[in-house]
C-alpha positions in Angstrom: -1.7 2.8 21.9 0.9 0.6 20.8 4.7 1.0 20.3 6.5 -1.0 17.6 10.1 -1.5 16.5 10.1 -2.2 12.7 13.3 -3.5 10.9 12.8 -3.8 7.1 15.6 -4.8 4.7 15.1 -4.6 0.9 18.2 -6.3 -0.7 19.2 -6.8 -4.3 22.0 -8.9 -5.6 23.4 -8.9 -9.0 25.3 -11.8 -10.9 27.7 -9.1 -12.2 28.6 -5.6 -11.3 26.2 -2.9 -12.0 26.8 0.9 -11.7 24.8 4.2 -11.7 21.9 2.9 -9.6 19.4 5.7 -9.1 16.6 5.0 -6.7 13.6 6.4 -4.9 12.4 5.1 -1.6 8.9 5.6 0.4 9.8 4.0 3.6 9.3 6.9 5.9 6.0 6.7 8.1 3.3 8.9 7.0 2.8 12.0 9.2 -0.7 12.0 10.6 -2.5 12.1 13.8 -2.8 8.3 14.2 0.9 7.7 14.5 4.1 9.4 15.8 7.8 8.4 14.7 9.9 8.1 17.7 13.1 7.1 15.9 14.0 6.3 12.4 17.5 5.3 10.9 17.8 4.5 7.0 21.0 2.8 5.9 21.9 2.1 2.3 24.9 0.5 0.6 27.7 2.8 0.3 26.1 5.4 2.6 24.9 7.7 -0.3 23.3 11.1 0.4 19.5 10.6 0.6 17.6 13.7 -0.5 14.0 14.0 0.9 11.0 15.7 -0.1 7.2 15.6 0.1 5.5 14.1 -3.0 2.2 15.1 -4.5 0.3 13.1 -1.9 2.3 14.3 1.1 4.4 11.2 1.3 7.9 11.8 2.6 10.2 10.4 -0.1 13.9 9.9 -0.7 16.2 9.6 -3.7 19.8 8.4 -3.9 22.3 7.1 -6.4 25.2 4.7 -6.1 27.6 5.5 -8.9 30.3 3.0 -8.4 30.1 -0.6 -9.5 28.4 -3.0 -7.0 27.2 -6.6 -6.9 24.6 -5.8 -4.2 22.4 -3.2 -2.8 20.5 -3.0 0.4 18.1 -0.5 1.9 17.8 -0.9 5.5 15.0 0.8 7.5 14.7 0.9 11.3 11.8 2.6 12.9 10.3 2.9 16.3 6.6 4.2 16.0 3.8 4.9 18.3 0.3 4.1 16.9 -2.5 6.0 18.3 -6.2 4.6 18.2 -8.6 6.9 16.5 -12.4 6.8 16.4 -13.7 4.3 13.8 -15.6 5.2 10.7 -18.8 3.5 12.1 -19.1 6.2 14.7 -20.0 8.6 11.9 -23.1 8.5 9.9 -22.4 10.9 7.0 -25.0 11.1 4.2 -24.5 10.9 0.6 -25.4 14.4 -0.2 -22.8 15.8 2.3 -20.2 13.5 0.6 -21.0 14.9 -2.8 -20.8 18.5 -1.5 -17.4 17.8 -0.1 -16.1 16.4 -3.4 -17.8 18.7 -6.0 -15.3 21.7 -5.3 -12.4 19.9 -4.4 -9.8 18.8 -7.2 -7.9 16.3 -4.9 -11.1 14.6 -3.9 -12.4 14.5 -7.5 -9.4 12.8 -8.6 -9.6 10.0 -6.0 -13.2 9.7 -6.7 -12.8 8.8 -10.4 -12.5 5.2 -11.4 -10.0 3.8 -13.9 -11.4 2.6 -17.3 -11.4 -1.2 -17.1 -12.8 -4.0 -19.3 -15.0 -5.3 -16.4 -16.5 -2.1 -15.3 -20.1 -3.5 -15.6 -19.2 -6.1 -13.1 -17.7 -3.6 -10.7 -21.0 -1.5 -11.2 -23.1 -4.4 -10.2 -20.9 -5.0 -7.0 -21.0 -1.2 -6.1 -24.9 -1.3 -6.4 -25.2 -4.2 -4.2 -23.0 -2.7 -1.3 -24.4 0.9 -1.5 -26.3 1.7 1.7 -28.4 4.8 1.1 -28.5 5.8 4.8 -24.7 6.0 5.5 -21.4 6.1 3.5 -19.6 4.4 6.3 -22.0 1.6 6.3 -21.2 1.2 2.7 -17.6 1.0 3.3 -18.2 -1.9 5.7 -20.4 -3.8 3.2 -17.9 -3.3 0.4 -15.1 -4.6 2.6 -17.2 -7.5 3.7 -18.0 -8.4 0.1 -14.3 -8.6 -0.9 -13.5 -10.6 2.3 -16.2 -13.1 1.6 -15.9 -13.4 -2.2 -12.1 -13.2 -2.9 -9.7 -16.0 -1.6 -6.5 -14.9 0.0 -3.9 -16.8 -1.8 -0.2 -15.8 -2.2 1.9 -16.1 -5.3 -0.9 -16.1 -7.9 -0.6 -12.5 -8.7 2.1 -9.8 -9.3 2.6 -6.1 -9.0 1.3 -5.9 -12.7 -1.9 -7.9 -12.0 -4.9 -5.7 -13.2 -8.3 -5.2 -11.5 -9.8 -7.2 -14.6 -7.5 -10.2 -13.9 -8.4 -10.2 -10.1 -12.1 -10.2 -10.8 -11.4 -13.3 -13.1 -9.5 -15.3 -10.6 -11.3 -13.9 -7.7 -8.1 -14.5 -5.4 -4.9 -12.6 -4.7 -3.3 -10.7 -1.6 -3.8 -7.4 0.2 -2.5 -5.3 -2.9 -5.2 -6.8 -5.1 -8.1 -6.5 -2.7 -7.2 -2.8 -2.1 -7.3 -2.2 -5.8 -10.6 -3.8 -6.1 -12.1 -1.8 -3.4 -10.8 1.3 -4.8 -12.4 0.5 -8.1 -15.7 -0.2 -6.4 -15.7 3.0 -4.1 -14.8 5.3 -6.9 -17.6 3.9 -9.0 -19.8 5.1 -6.3 -17.9 8.5 -6.4 -16.5 7.9 -3.0 -13.0 9.4 -2.7 -10.6 6.7 -1.7 -6.9 6.3 -1.6 -4.4 3.2 -1.5 -2.3 2.8 1.7 1.1 1.1 1.9 2.4 0.0 5.3 2.6 -2.9 7.8 0.2 -4.9 9.7 1.7 -5.9 13.0 0.8 -9.4 14.3 -1.6 -9.9 17.1 -3.4 -13.0 18.9 -6.2 -12.8 16.1 -3.8 -13.9 13.3 -4.6 -11.3 10.7 -3.9 -12.2 7.0 -0.8 -10.3 5.7 0.5 -9.6 9.2 4.3 -9.2 9.7 4.9 -8.2 6.1 4.3 -5.1 4.1 0.8 -4.5 3.7 -1.9 -2.7 1.9 -5.4 -1.3 2.7 -7.7 1.7 1.6 -8.7 5.0 3.1 -11.9 6.7 2.2 -13.1 10.3 2.9 -16.1 10.5 5.2 -17.5 14.0 5.8 -16.9 15.1 9.5 -14.2 12.3 9.9 -11.6 12.9 7.1 -9.7 9.9 5.9 -10.7 6.7 7.6 -8.7 3.4 7.0 -10.4 0.0 6.1 -8.7 -3.2 5.5 -10.5 -5.4 3.2 -8.0 -8.3 3.4 -9.2 -8.8 7.1 -12.6 -7.1 6.9 -11.8 -4.6 9.5 -11.3 -0.8 10.1 -7.7 0.0 10.4 -6.5 -0.3 13.9 -3.5 0.4 16.1 -1.9 -2.6 14.4 -1.8 -0.8 11.1 1.3 1.3 10.4 1.0 3.7 7.5 3.9 4.4 5.1 2.5 6.1 2.1 -0.8 6.9 0.3 -1.8 7.5 -3.4 -4.0 6.6 -6.2 -2.7 3.1 -6.3 0.2 0.9 -5.6 2.6 2.7 -8.0 2.2 6.0 -6.0 3.4 4.0 -2.9 6.3 1.8 -4.2 8.6 1.3 -1.3 11.8 1.1 -3.4 12.2 1.7 -7.2 14.8 2.6 -9.5 17.2 2.1 -12.4 20.8 0.8 -12.8 23.2 0.2 -15.7 24.5 -3.2 -16.5 23.4 -6.5 -18.2 23.2 -8.2 -14.8 20.7 -10.6 -13.6 19.3 -9.7 -10.2 17.7 -11.3 -7.1 15.4 -9.6 -4.6 14.8 -10.5 -1.0 12.7 -8.7 1.6 13.1 -9.1 5.4 10.7 -7.6 7.8 10.9 -7.9 11.7 8.2 -6.3 14.0 9.2 -6.0 17.8 6.9 -5.3 20.6 7.3 -3.5 23.9 7.2 -6.8 25.6 10.3 -8.0 23.8 8.4 -10.4 21.4 9.6 -10.2 17.7 7.8 -11.5 14.5 10.1 -12.1 11.5 9.6 -12.8 7.8 12.0 -13.1 4.8 10.5 -13.5 1.2 12.6 -14.1 -1.9 10.7 -12.1 -4.5 10.0 -13.4 -7.9 11.1 -10.9 -10.6 8.9 -10.4 -13.6 11.7 -10.0 -16.1 15.6 -10.5 -16.3 17.9 -8.8 -18.7 20.0 -10.8 -20.8 22.9 -10.5 -23.2 26.4 -8.8 -22.9 25.7 -5.4 -24.0 25.4 -2.4 -21.5 21.9 -1.3 -20.9 19.8 0.8 -18.6 17.6 -1.6 -16.7 14.3 -0.6 -15.1 14.1 -2.0 -11.5 10.6 -0.7 -10.9 8.8 -4.1 -11.2 11.5 -5.8 -9.3 11.7 -3.2 -6.5 7.8 -3.2 -6.1 7.8 -6.3 -3.9 4.0 -7.2 -3.8 2.4 -6.3 -0.6 0.9 -9.1 1.2 
């Protein structure tokens, strides 16, 4: 069991005033047996009312708008959370026929067991066949995670939130978000229900890749165990160092902050994450996020912040 104090700031600055900024945030810890939120405080520029609701996947989400003109917007999130260790997936030995019975009459599981149509599906199918272990679905998850860990290089800055699975297969490199998307495609090609997980990985002495920043991994449905998390970036089952914010089909269902605003401004985005431990130790990281597109001209227009807001998970 571990308790973490997480401080996460997403900040936009604009080179001229913008207005009517409408946003959605998914920065509330996911409610499940593996974690318990002890305290949370969300602070947004101008203190707008944040309307919260549960989305299709059970994520607590919030919406707010800032009507008045502004040259910066920040979303500050402070969370104290207790993470509770759970039994790992390799303690279970579910058979494939049991998994198929679970899926066949469950529409939600069917949706999450259906792969996307991609150009390199034949390559995905070959990988899927190589990692499938006939005696156990949990062993297949471990083999899939190990394959990605050994065959894809962890390199920051060469992919974006728009990078496709086809492109990741081509360059064989990326960050946690990319590895999660590849693993989802492999598992779904084997008809294993699996979902994308957005959150944090809290640093430890092992030096996990992606630690201290927003992170991503995968959860797969195992008969008798339910949703079990596995992290292909670090080739490990999810531990009490993994803090879960949101789940969904892919990253777009779990975007921490996204929205629109009015105005022909150019914007800059920075993300700050601090993780504190019970012993007082703190880990901090600040990233200036490269935006994919910048509006130009002097005419007022509605600008979609989606891609800018979707700071890539490391």
